[in-house]
C-alpha positions, -999 to 999 in steps of 0.1 A, spaced: -361 738 710 -360 709 735 -331 685 736 -338 647 739 -310 623 749 -317 589 734 -300 560 752 -299 528 732 -272 504 720 -290 498 687 -280 524 660 -312 515 642 -334 523 672 -315 556 678 -319 566 642 -357 558 641 -363 578 673 -341 607 662 -359 610 629 -393 610 645 -383 636 671 -363 659 648 -393 660 623 -412 676 652 -387 702 661 -367 684 688 -329 684 690 -314 650 698 -282 635 712 -274 598 717 -257 576 743 -249 539 739 -253 526 775 -262 536 810 -227 550 820 -226 571 788 -261 583 795 -251 596 829 -220 614 816 -240 630 787 -269 639 809 -246 659 832 -228 675 803 -257 683 780 -286 688 805 -312 675 781 -349 683 786 -358 646 784 -341 612 783 -354 582 764 -338 552 782 -335 516 768 -333 489 796 -311 461 782 -277 474 771 -242 459 772 -215 468 796 -220 487 829 -253 501 839 -286 489 825 -315 513 820 -331 507 854 -298 513 872 -290 544 851 -324 559 857 -321 553 895 -287 571 895 -300 600 875 -330 603 897 -309 602 929 -284 629 916 -294 665 924 -279 676 891 -300 654 870 -331 644 891 -353 671 874 -347 655 839 -377 633 830 -369 598 819 -391 577 797 -382 540 795 -383 527 760 -379 489 759 -390 457 742 -396 443 778 -433 445 780 -441 428 813 -461 447 839 -433 441 864 -408 458 841 -431 488 838 -437 491 875 -400 487 883 -391 514 857 -415 538 873 -401 530 908 -366 539 895 -379 574 886 -392 571 851 -422 592 842 -435 569 814 -428 535 799 -431 527 762 -428 493 745 -408 489 713 -416 493 685 -430 526 695 -451 543 668 -435 577 660 -466 596 668 -468 580 703 -431 587 709 -435 624 700 -467 627 721 -451 611 751 -420 633 747 -440 664 745 -461 654 776 -430 646 797 -413 679 789 -445 699 795 -452 682 829 
């Protein structure tokens, strides 16, 4: 059973994503910001990370994704950016940081599950 780390500062967003994924057999964990995401990625070794971009505090999602991708311990974990930022420049920048996909909120649950399955299978 694959483990997905959901990184988002909104408890509502985390809950919606957790519910959609868990209904399809995924296990989930959550992180509240980029720094927390890096700590939990190293400790939990998830099969996938769903990364918000705009979060309070230290690292934003772009920065956290870049750090995860640069670290030999976490670079093999696929990251999907999940954000309300829907500009093409945001999508391109996210992919340049190491993301494998970019989804715009609100993400339909079926699309979230499909993207998660594809990222893990790749």
